[in-house]
PDB file of N, CA, C and O in Angstrom:
ATOM      1  N   MET A   1      -6.599  -1.424   9.108  1.00  0.00           N
ATOM      2  CA  MET A   1      -5.282  -1.334   9.589  1.00  0.00           C
ATOM      3  C   MET A   1      -5.204  -2.425  10.908  1.00  0.00           C
ATOM      4  O   MET A   1      -6.118  -2.400  11.733  1.00  0.00           O
ATOM      5  N   LYS A   2      -4.350  -3.143  11.026  1.00  0.00           N
ATOM      6  CA  LYS A   2      -4.261  -3.882  11.819  1.00  0.00           C
ATOM      7  C   LYS A   2      -2.614  -3.489  13.004  1.00  0.00           C
ATOM      8  O   LYS A   2      -1.418  -3.437  12.719  1.00  0.00           O
ATOM      9  N   ILE A   3      -3.099  -3.361  13.855  1.00  0.00           N
ATOM     10  CA  ILE A   3      -1.660  -3.331  15.400  1.00  0.00           C
ATOM     11  C   ILE A   3      -1.802  -4.254  15.874  1.00  0.00           C
ATOM     12  O   ILE A   3      -2.803  -4.904  16.176  1.00  0.00           O
ATOM     13  N   GLU A   4      -0.528  -4.426  16.009  1.00  0.00           N
ATOM     14  CA  GLU A   4      -0.662  -5.267  17.242  1.00  0.00           C
ATOM     15  C   GLU A   4       0.825  -5.128  18.337  1.00  0.00           C
ATOM     16  O   GLU A   4       1.977  -4.768  18.093  1.00  0.00           O
ATOM     17  N   VAL A   5       0.278  -5.507  19.355  1.00  0.00           N
ATOM     18  CA  VAL A   5       1.331  -5.297  20.363  1.00  0.00           C
ATOM     19  C   VAL A   5       1.762  -6.743  20.927  1.00  0.00           C
ATOM     20  O   VAL A   5       0.953  -7.490  21.477  1.00  0.00           O
ATOM     21  N   LEU A   6       3.127  -7.061  20.733  1.00  0.00           N
ATOM     22  CA  LEU A   6       3.443  -8.256  21.273  1.00  0.00           C
ATOM     23  C   LEU A   6       4.034  -8.031  22.693  1.00  0.00           C
ATOM     24  O   LEU A   6       4.581  -7.038  23.173  1.00  0.00           O
ATOM     25  N   GLY A   7       3.798  -9.083  23.146  1.00  0.00           N
ATOM     26  CA  GLY A   7       4.251  -9.002  24.746  1.00  0.00           C
ATOM     27  C   GLY A   7       3.653  -9.942  25.295  1.00  0.00           C
ATOM     28  O   GLY A   7       2.797 -10.583  24.685  1.00  0.00           O
ATOM     29  N   MET A   8       4.060 -10.257  26.819  1.00  0.00           N
ATOM     30  CA  MET A   8       3.619 -11.290  27.348  1.00  0.00           C
ATOM     31  C   MET A   8       2.888 -10.298  28.523  1.00  0.00           C
ATOM     32  O   MET A   8       2.673 -10.926  29.560  1.00  0.00           O
ATOM     33  N   GLY A   9       2.615  -9.379  28.551  1.00  0.00           N
ATOM     34  CA  GLY A   9       1.348  -8.190  29.488  1.00  0.00           C
ATOM     35  C   GLY A   9       2.343  -7.904  30.444  1.00  0.00           C
ATOM     36  O   GLY A   9       1.766  -7.258  31.318  1.00  0.00           O
ATOM     37  N   CYS A  10       3.237  -8.006  30.673  1.00  0.00           N
ATOM     38  CA  CYS A  10       4.345  -6.873  31.452  1.00  0.00           C
ATOM     39  C   CYS A  10       3.889  -5.552  31.162  1.00  0.00           C
ATOM     40  O   CYS A  10       3.447  -5.041  30.133  1.00  0.00           O
ATOM     41  N   PRO A  11       4.140  -5.035  32.537  1.00  0.00           N
ATOM     42  CA  PRO A  11       3.552  -3.341  32.573  1.00  0.00           C
ATOM     43  C   PRO A  11       4.073  -2.377  31.246  1.00  0.00           C
ATOM     44  O   PRO A  11       3.427  -1.427  30.804  1.00  0.00           O
ATOM     45  N   LYS A  12       5.017  -2.715  30.872  1.00  0.00           N
ATOM     46  CA  LYS A  12       5.424  -2.257  29.578  1.00  0.00           C
ATOM     47  C   LYS A  12       5.082  -2.538  28.457  1.00  0.00           C
ATOM     48  O   LYS A  12       5.359  -1.804  27.507  1.00  0.00           O
ATOM     49  N   CYS A  13       4.394  -3.680  28.327  1.00  0.00           N
ATOM     50  CA  CYS A  13       3.115  -4.340  27.035  1.00  0.00           C
ATOM     51  C   CYS A  13       2.050  -3.979  27.256  1.00  0.00           C
ATOM     52  O   CYS A  13       1.236  -4.179  26.355  1.00  0.00           O
ATOM     53  N   ARG A  14       1.646  -3.416  28.294  1.00  0.00           N
ATOM     54  CA  ARG A  14       0.334  -2.753  28.839  1.00  0.00           C
ATOM     55  C   ARG A  14       0.250  -1.390  28.158  1.00  0.00           C
ATOM     56  O   ARG A  14      -0.499  -1.007  27.259  1.00  0.00           O
ATOM     57  N   MET A  15       1.519  -0.563  29.032  1.00  0.00           N
ATOM     58  CA  MET A  15       1.693   0.849  28.181  1.00  0.00           C
ATOM     59  C   MET A  15       2.015   1.203  26.740  1.00  0.00           C
ATOM     60  O   MET A  15       1.864   2.209  26.047  1.00  0.00           O
ATOM     61  N   LEU A  16       2.485   0.068  26.570  1.00  0.00           N
ATOM     62  CA  LEU A  16       2.578   0.258  24.980  1.00  0.00           C
ATOM     63  C   LEU A  16       0.815   0.077  24.307  1.00  0.00           C
ATOM     64  O   LEU A  16       0.328   0.990  23.639  1.00  0.00           O
ATOM     65  N   TYR A  17       0.245  -0.858  24.528  1.00  0.00           N
ATOM     66  CA  TYR A  17      -0.902  -1.190  24.098  1.00  0.00           C
ATOM     67  C   TYR A  17      -2.096   0.276  24.693  1.00  0.00           C
ATOM     68  O   TYR A  17      -3.085   0.479  23.988  1.00  0.00           O
ATOM     69  N   ALA A  18      -1.963   0.840  25.488  1.00  0.00           N
ATOM     70  CA  ALA A  18      -2.794   2.249  25.857  1.00  0.00           C
ATOM     71  C   ALA A  18      -2.487   2.898  25.159  1.00  0.00           C
ATOM     72  O   ALA A  18      -3.368   3.411  24.469  1.00  0.00           O
ATOM     73  N   ASN A  19      -0.473   3.428  24.807  1.00  0.00           N
ATOM     74  CA  ASN A  19      -0.239   4.247  23.646  1.00  0.00           C
ATOM     75  C   ASN A  19      -0.935   4.054  22.402  1.00  0.00           C
ATOM     76  O   ASN A  19      -1.390   5.112  21.967  1.00  0.00           O
ATOM     77  N   ALA A  20      -1.220   2.788  21.509  1.00  0.00           N
ATOM     78  CA  ALA A  20      -1.529   2.369  20.531  1.00  0.00           C
ATOM     79  C   ALA A  20      -3.176   3.011  20.477  1.00  0.00           C
ATOM     80  O   ALA A  20      -3.557   3.788  19.601  1.00  0.00           O
ATOM     81  N   GLN A  21      -3.910   2.575  21.443  1.00  0.00           N
ATOM     82  CA  GLN A  21      -5.400   3.073  21.701  1.00  0.00           C
ATOM     83  C   GLN A  21      -5.569   4.792  21.667  1.00  0.00           C
ATOM     84  O   GLN A  21      -6.501   5.457  21.213  1.00  0.00           O
ATOM     85  N   ARG A  22      -4.283   5.242  22.335  1.00  0.00           N
ATOM     86  CA  ARG A  22      -4.650   6.758  22.285  1.00  0.00           C
ATOM     87  C   ARG A  22      -4.376   7.036  20.751  1.00  0.00           C
ATOM     88  O   ARG A  22      -5.204   7.602  20.038  1.00  0.00           O
ATOM     89  N   ALA A  23      -3.122   6.584  20.293  1.00  0.00           N
ATOM     90  CA  ALA A  23      -2.917   6.976  19.072  1.00  0.00           C
ATOM     91  C   ALA A  23      -3.763   6.770  18.270  1.00  0.00           C
ATOM     92  O   ALA A  23      -3.585   7.597  17.376  1.00  0.00           O
ATOM     93  N   VAL A  24      -5.063   5.811  17.912  1.00  0.00           N
ATOM     94  CA  VAL A  24      -5.656   5.381  17.489  1.00  0.00           C
ATOM     95  C   VAL A  24      -6.819   6.359  17.501  1.00  0.00           C
ATOM     96  O   VAL A  24      -7.545   6.703  16.569  1.00  0.00           O
ATOM     97  N   ARG A  25      -6.823   6.680  18.616  1.00  0.00           N
ATOM     98  CA  ARG A  25      -8.013   7.667  19.233  1.00  0.00           C
ATOM     99  C   ARG A  25      -7.756   8.648  18.777  1.00  0.00           C
ATOM    100  O   ARG A  25      -8.694   9.090  18.113  1.00  0.00           O
ATOM    101  N   GLU A  26      -6.682   9.421  18.799  1.00  0.00           N
ATOM    102  CA  GLU A  26      -6.585  10.746  18.674  1.00  0.00           C
ATOM    103  C   GLU A  26      -6.495  11.177  17.218  1.00  0.00           C
ATOM    104  O   GLU A  26      -6.762  12.302  16.795  1.00  0.00           O
ATOM    105  N   SER A  27      -5.978   9.862  16.326  1.00  0.00           N
ATOM    106  CA  SER A  27      -5.951  10.174  14.910  1.00  0.00           C
ATOM    107  C   SER A  27      -7.230  10.139  13.845  1.00  0.00           C
ATOM    108  O   SER A  27      -7.351  10.788  12.806  1.00  0.00           O
ATOM    109  N   GLY A  28      -7.927   9.403  14.293  1.00  0.00           N
ATOM    110  CA  GLY A  28      -9.148   8.627  13.866  1.00  0.00           C
ATOM    111  C   GLY A  28      -9.287   7.694  12.980  1.00  0.00           C
ATOM    112  O   GLY A  28     -10.284   7.410  12.316  1.00  0.00           O
ATOM    113  N   VAL A  29      -8.451   7.315  12.987  1.00  0.00           N
ATOM    114  CA  VAL A  29      -8.069   5.994  11.696  1.00  0.00           C
ATOM    115  C   VAL A  29      -8.901   4.799  12.172  1.00  0.00           C
ATOM    116  O   VAL A  29      -8.977   4.502  13.365  1.00  0.00           O
ATOM    117  N   ASP A  30      -9.401   4.257  11.387  1.00  0.00           N
ATOM    118  CA  ASP A  30      -9.658   2.821  11.838  1.00  0.00           C
ATOM    119  C   ASP A  30      -9.012   1.815  11.779  1.00  0.00           C
ATOM    120  O   ASP A  30      -8.657   1.445  10.660  1.00  0.00           O
ATOM    121  N   ALA A  31      -8.635   1.027  12.956  1.00  0.00           N
ATOM    122  CA  ALA A  31      -8.019   0.519  13.309  1.00  0.00           C
ATOM    123  C   ALA A  31      -8.286  -0.515  14.047  1.00  0.00           C
ATOM    124  O   ALA A  31      -9.208  -0.355  14.847  1.00  0.00           O
ATOM    125  N   GLU A  32      -7.526  -1.999  14.022  1.00  0.00           N
ATOM    126  CA  GLU A  32      -7.694  -2.920  14.890  1.00  0.00           C
ATOM    127  C   GLU A  32      -6.614  -3.253  16.072  1.00  0.00           C
ATOM    128  O   GLU A  32      -5.535  -3.320  15.483  1.00  0.00           O
ATOM    129  N   ILE A  33      -6.488  -3.395  16.892  1.00  0.00           N
ATOM    130  CA  ILE A  33      -5.423  -3.161  17.957  1.00  0.00           C
ATOM    131  C   ILE A  33      -5.786  -4.743  18.847  1.00  0.00           C
ATOM    132  O   ILE A  33      -6.857  -5.049  19.372  1.00  0.00           O
ATOM    133  N   ILE A  34      -4.492  -5.570  18.789  1.00  0.00           N
ATOM    134  CA  ILE A  34      -4.263  -6.862  18.815  1.00  0.00           C
ATOM    135  C   ILE A  34      -3.220  -7.203  20.022  1.00  0.00           C
ATOM    136  O   ILE A  34      -2.027  -6.974  19.828  1.00  0.00           O
ATOM    137  N   LYS A  35      -3.575  -7.646  21.037  1.00  0.00           N
ATOM    138  CA  LYS A  35      -2.529  -8.409  22.192  1.00  0.00           C
ATOM    139  C   LYS A  35      -1.820  -9.448  21.388  1.00  0.00           C
ATOM    140  O   LYS A  35      -2.438 -10.155  20.593  1.00  0.00           O
ATOM    141  N   VAL A  36      -0.882  -9.524  21.530  1.00  0.00           N
ATOM    142  CA  VAL A  36      -0.453 -11.046  20.902  1.00  0.00           C
ATOM    143  C   VAL A  36       0.508 -11.176  22.231  1.00  0.00           C
ATOM    144  O   VAL A  36       1.284 -10.269  22.532  1.00  0.00           O
ATOM    145  N   GLU A  37       0.396 -12.302  22.947  1.00  0.00           N
ATOM    146  CA  GLU A  37       1.028 -12.554  24.257  1.00  0.00           C
ATOM    147  C   GLU A  37       1.250 -14.069  24.115  1.00  0.00           C
ATOM    148  O   GLU A  37       1.567 -14.600  25.180  1.00  0.00           O
ATOM    149  N   ASP A  38       1.138 -15.107  22.784  1.00  0.00           N
ATOM    150  CA  ASP A  38       1.757 -16.458  22.879  1.00  0.00           C
ATOM    151  C   ASP A  38       3.212 -16.326  21.981  1.00  0.00           C
ATOM    152  O   ASP A  38       3.469 -15.861  20.871  1.00  0.00           O
ATOM    153  N   ILE A  39       3.859 -16.850  22.834  1.00  0.00           N
ATOM    154  CA  ILE A  39       5.832 -16.724  22.687  1.00  0.00           C
ATOM    155  C   ILE A  39       5.624 -17.334  21.378  1.00  0.00           C
ATOM    156  O   ILE A  39       5.750 -16.479  20.501  1.00  0.00           O
ATOM    157  N   ALA A  40       5.420 -18.203  21.032  1.00  0.00           N
ATOM    158  CA  ALA A  40       5.897 -18.582  19.397  1.00  0.00           C
ATOM    159  C   ALA A  40       5.436 -17.660  18.358  1.00  0.00           C
ATOM    160  O   ALA A  40       6.189 -17.280  17.461  1.00  0.00           O
ATOM    161  N   GLU A  41       4.237 -17.298  18.458  1.00  0.00           N
ATOM    162  CA  GLU A  41       3.980 -16.277  17.754  1.00  0.00           C
ATOM    163  C   GLU A  41       4.818 -14.843  18.198  1.00  0.00           C
ATOM    164  O   GLU A  41       5.200 -14.216  17.209  1.00  0.00           O
ATOM    165  N   ILE A  42       5.006 -14.506  18.909  1.00  0.00           N
ATOM    166  CA  ILE A  42       5.915 -13.389  19.224  1.00  0.00           C
ATOM    167  C   ILE A  42       7.359 -13.473  18.403  1.00  0.00           C
ATOM    168  O   ILE A  42       7.879 -12.661  17.638  1.00  0.00           O
ATOM    169  N   THR A  43       7.693 -14.463  18.754  1.00  0.00           N
ATOM    170  CA  THR A  43       9.362 -15.294  17.826  1.00  0.00           C
ATOM    171  C   THR A  43       8.937 -15.545  16.384  1.00  0.00           C
ATOM    172  O   THR A  43       9.835 -15.512  15.543  1.00  0.00           O
ATOM    173  N   GLY A  44       7.859 -15.757  16.039  1.00  0.00           N
ATOM    174  CA  GLY A  44       7.474 -15.981  14.747  1.00  0.00           C
ATOM    175  C   GLY A  44       7.652 -14.437  14.152  1.00  0.00           C
ATOM    176  O   GLY A  44       7.837 -14.473  12.935  1.00  0.00           O
ATOM    177  N   TYR A  45       7.643 -13.186  14.660  1.00  0.00           N
ATOM    178  CA  TYR A  45       8.057 -12.121  13.824  1.00  0.00           C
ATOM    179  C   TYR A  45       9.632 -11.784  14.093  1.00  0.00           C
ATOM    180  O   TYR A  45       9.990 -10.643  13.801  1.00  0.00           O
ATOM    181  N   GLY A  46      10.551 -12.636  14.598  1.00  0.00           N
ATOM    182  CA  GLY A  46      11.979 -12.461  14.817  1.00  0.00           C
ATOM    183  C   GLY A  46      11.904 -11.384  16.015  1.00  0.00           C
ATOM    184  O   GLY A  46      12.979 -10.881  16.343  1.00  0.00           O
ATOM    185  N   VAL A  47      10.789 -10.997  16.673  1.00  0.00           N
ATOM    186  CA  VAL A  47      11.089 -10.211  17.814  1.00  0.00           C
ATOM    187  C   VAL A  47      11.659 -10.806  19.231  1.00  0.00           C
ATOM    188  O   VAL A  47      11.064 -11.624  19.933  1.00  0.00           O
ATOM    189  N   MET A  48      13.090 -10.153  19.533  1.00  0.00           N
ATOM    190  CA  MET A  48      14.064 -11.090  20.575  1.00  0.00           C
ATOM    191  C   MET A  48      13.303  -9.980  22.064  1.00  0.00           C
ATOM    192  O   MET A  48      12.797 -10.486  23.065  1.00  0.00           O
ATOM    193  N   MET A  49      13.396  -8.785  21.872  1.00  0.00           N
ATOM    194  CA  MET A  49      12.967  -7.916  22.987  1.00  0.00           C
ATOM    195  C   MET A  49      11.591  -7.345  22.761  1.00  0.00           C
ATOM    196  O   MET A  49      11.243  -6.810  21.708  1.00  0.00           O
ATOM    197  N   THR A  50      10.707  -7.525  24.010  1.00  0.00           N
ATOM    198  CA  THR A  50       9.206  -6.928  23.987  1.00  0.00           C
ATOM    199  C   THR A  50       9.338  -5.693  24.987  1.00  0.00           C
ATOM    200  O   THR A  50      10.288  -5.566  25.760  1.00  0.00           O
ATOM    201  N   PRO A  51       8.383  -4.889  24.894  1.00  0.00           N
ATOM    202  CA  PRO A  51       7.296  -5.016  24.320  1.00  0.00           C
ATOM    203  C   PRO A  51       8.045  -4.663  22.696  1.00  0.00           C
ATOM    204  O   PRO A  51       9.126  -4.103  22.514  1.00  0.00           O
ATOM    205  N   ALA A  52       7.099  -5.183  21.652  1.00  0.00           N
ATOM    206  CA  ALA A  52       7.024  -4.732  20.299  1.00  0.00           C
ATOM    207  C   ALA A  52       5.625  -4.273  19.583  1.00  0.00           C
ATOM    208  O   ALA A  52       4.696  -4.919  20.069  1.00  0.00           O
ATOM    209  N   LEU A  53       5.287  -3.555  18.796  1.00  0.00           N
ATOM    210  CA  LEU A  53       4.576  -2.869  17.886  1.00  0.00           C
ATOM    211  C   LEU A  53       4.686  -3.030  16.311  1.00  0.00           C
ATOM    212  O   LEU A  53       5.495  -2.327  15.706  1.00  0.00           O
ATOM    213  N   VAL A  54       4.049  -3.757  15.773  1.00  0.00           N
ATOM    214  CA  VAL A  54       3.652  -4.457  14.579  1.00  0.00           C
ATOM    215  C   VAL A  54       2.447  -4.140  13.708  1.00  0.00           C
ATOM    216  O   VAL A  54       1.378  -4.733  13.852  1.00  0.00           O
ATOM    217  N   ILE A  55       2.700  -2.934  12.560  1.00  0.00           N
ATOM    218  CA  ILE A  55       1.386  -2.533  12.231  1.00  0.00           C
ATOM    219  C   ILE A  55       1.428  -3.192  10.571  1.00  0.00           C
ATOM    220  O   ILE A  55       2.263  -3.390   9.688  1.00  0.00           O
ATOM    221  N   ASP A  56       0.050  -3.365  10.787  1.00  0.00           N
ATOM    222  CA  ASP A  56       0.258  -4.397   9.227  1.00  0.00           C
ATOM    223  C   ASP A  56       1.238  -5.321   8.643  1.00  0.00           C
ATOM    224  O   ASP A  56       1.618  -5.432   7.477  1.00  0.00           O
ATOM    225  N   GLY A  57       1.575  -5.980   9.743  1.00  0.00           N
ATOM    226  CA  GLY A  57       2.764  -6.830   9.525  1.00  0.00           C
ATOM    227  C   GLY A  57       4.071  -6.487   9.463  1.00  0.00           C
ATOM    228  O   GLY A  57       4.953  -7.244   9.056  1.00  0.00           O
ATOM    229  N   LYS A  58       4.288  -5.051   9.964  1.00  0.00           N
ATOM    230  CA  LYS A  58       6.144  -4.478   9.969  1.00  0.00           C
ATOM    231  C   LYS A  58       6.508  -4.314  11.231  1.00  0.00           C
ATOM    232  O   LYS A  58       5.829  -3.627  11.994  1.00  0.00           O
ATOM    233  N   ILE A  59       7.577  -4.897  11.594  1.00  0.00           N
ATOM    234  CA  ILE A  59       7.826  -4.183  12.981  1.00  0.00           C
ATOM    235  C   ILE A  59       8.131  -2.920  12.940  1.00  0.00           C
ATOM    236  O   ILE A  59       8.820  -2.332  12.107  1.00  0.00           O
ATOM    237  N   LYS A  60       7.366  -2.342  14.262  1.00  0.00           N
ATOM    238  CA  LYS A  60       8.115  -0.546  13.703  1.00  0.00           C
ATOM    239  C   LYS A  60       8.870  -0.241  15.222  1.00  0.00           C
ATOM    240  O   LYS A  60       9.619   0.736  15.217  1.00  0.00           O
ATOM    241  N   ALA A  61       8.753  -0.913  16.382  1.00  0.00           N
ATOM    242  CA  ALA A  61       9.355  -0.617  17.655  1.00  0.00           C
ATOM    243  C   ALA A  61       9.580  -2.023  18.437  1.00  0.00           C
ATOM    244  O   ALA A  61       8.546  -2.679  18.556  1.00  0.00           O
ATOM    245  N   SER A  62      10.645  -2.544  18.939  1.00  0.00           N
ATOM    246  CA  SER A  62      10.588  -3.569  19.603  1.00  0.00           C
ATOM    247  C   SER A  62      12.104  -3.156  20.581  1.00  0.00           C
ATOM    248  O   SER A  62      13.175  -2.676  20.208  1.00  0.00           O
ATOM    249  N   GLY A  63      11.444  -3.744  22.449  1.00  0.00           N
ATOM    250  CA  GLY A  63      12.189  -3.496  23.224  1.00  0.00           C
ATOM    251  C   GLY A  63      11.995  -1.899  23.693  1.00  0.00           C
ATOM    252  O   GLY A  63      12.781  -1.499  24.552  1.00  0.00           O
ATOM    253  N   ARG A  64      11.209  -1.167  23.288  1.00  0.00           N
ATOM    254  CA  ARG A  64      10.834  -0.148  23.597  1.00  0.00           C
ATOM    255  C   ARG A  64       9.585   0.213  23.511  1.00  0.00           C
ATOM    256  O   ARG A  64       8.817  -0.490  22.855  1.00  0.00           O
ATOM    257  N   ILE A  65       9.052   1.570  24.259  1.00  0.00           N
ATOM    258  CA  ILE A  65       7.697   2.029  24.118  1.00  0.00           C
ATOM    259  C   ILE A  65       7.507   3.318  23.579  1.00  0.00           C
ATOM    260  O   ILE A  65       7.669   4.414  24.115  1.00  0.00           O
ATOM    261  N   PRO A  66       7.065   2.970  22.213  1.00  0.00           N
ATOM    262  CA  PRO A  66       7.192   4.543  21.396  1.00  0.00           C
ATOM    263  C   PRO A  66       5.920   5.366  22.272  1.00  0.00           C
ATOM    264  O   PRO A  66       5.347   4.809  23.209  1.00  0.00           O
ATOM    265  N   THR A  67       5.674   6.367  21.946  1.00  0.00           N
ATOM    266  CA  THR A  67       4.680   7.614  22.517  1.00  0.00           C
ATOM    267  C   THR A  67       3.902   7.073  21.429  1.00  0.00           C
ATOM    268  O   THR A  67       4.000   6.302  20.473  1.00  0.00           O
ATOM    269  N   PRO A  68       2.684   8.202  22.301  1.00  0.00           N
ATOM    270  CA  PRO A  68       1.630   8.233  20.997  1.00  0.00           C
ATOM    271  C   PRO A  68       1.868   8.666  20.038  1.00  0.00           C
ATOM    272  O   PRO A  68       1.634   8.107  18.966  1.00  0.00           O
ATOM    273  N   ASP A  69       2.469   9.930  20.184  1.00  0.00           N
ATOM    274  CA  ASP A  69       2.532  10.730  18.886  1.00  0.00           C
ATOM    275  C   ASP A  69       3.753  10.180  17.658  1.00  0.00           C
ATOM    276  O   ASP A  69       3.801  10.751  16.568  1.00  0.00           O
ATOM    277  N   GLU A  70       4.568   9.177  17.949  1.00  0.00           N
ATOM    278  CA  GLU A  70       5.314   8.496  17.254  1.00  0.00           C
ATOM    279  C   GLU A  70       4.751   7.369  16.620  1.00  0.00           C
ATOM    280  O   GLU A  70       5.332   6.844  15.670  1.00  0.00           O
ATOM    281  N   ILE A  71       3.324   6.806  17.194  1.00  0.00           N
ATOM    282  CA  ILE A  71       2.773   5.638  16.796  1.00  0.00           C
ATOM    283  C   ILE A  71       1.511   6.638  15.727  1.00  0.00           C
ATOM    284  O   ILE A  71       1.331   6.245  14.574  1.00  0.00           O
ATOM    285  N   LYS A  72       0.756   7.843  16.223  1.00  0.00           N
ATOM    286  CA  LYS A  72       0.270   8.381  15.130  1.00  0.00           C
ATOM    287  C   LYS A  72       0.867   8.624  13.812  1.00  0.00           C
ATOM    288  O   LYS A  72       0.272   8.323  12.777  1.00  0.00           O
ATOM    289  N   ALA A  73       2.119   9.204  13.832  1.00  0.00           N
ATOM    290  CA  ALA A  73       3.217   9.075  12.477  1.00  0.00           C
ATOM    291  C   ALA A  73       2.904   7.963  11.793  1.00  0.00           C
ATOM    292  O   ALA A  73       2.359   7.890  10.692  1.00  0.00           O
ATOM    293  N   TRP A  74       3.315   7.010  12.573  1.00  0.00           N
ATOM    294  CA  TRP A  74       3.540   5.886  11.541  1.00  0.00           C
ATOM    295  C   TRP A  74       2.062   5.211  11.225  1.00  0.00           C
ATOM    296  O   TRP A  74       2.078   4.161  10.583  1.00  0.00           O
ATOM    297  N   ILE A  75       0.961   5.679  11.582  1.00  0.00           N
ATOM    298  CA  ILE A  75      -0.535   5.175  11.130  1.00  0.00           C
ATOM    299  C   ILE A  75      -1.043   5.919  10.668  1.00  0.00           C
ATOM    300  O   ILE A  75      -2.243   5.760  10.442  1.00  0.00           O
ATOM    301  N   SER A  76      -0.402   7.080  10.303  1.00  0.00           N
ATOM    302  CA  SER A  76      -1.425   8.569   9.439  1.00  0.00           C
ATOM    303  C   SER A  76      -0.866   8.227   7.852  1.00  0.00           C
ATOM    304  O   SER A  76      -1.240   8.916   6.903  1.00  0.00           O
TER     305      SER A  76
END
């Protein structure tokens, strides 16, 4: 599973990355978590607001910080 956190490194982006790490750790799934900070790559997803969360190529959240529990539901 590939989880991408899209954002330029702002505090909200770092919080989303931490939430994704926690969700993966608590759920025990095998996932790679990647920070995507390149603006061209972010806009390539059609994302207009960061932070955003992409799981296996599908945008799950944009412009907000999903909780670890929300993320766990998406990756289970």
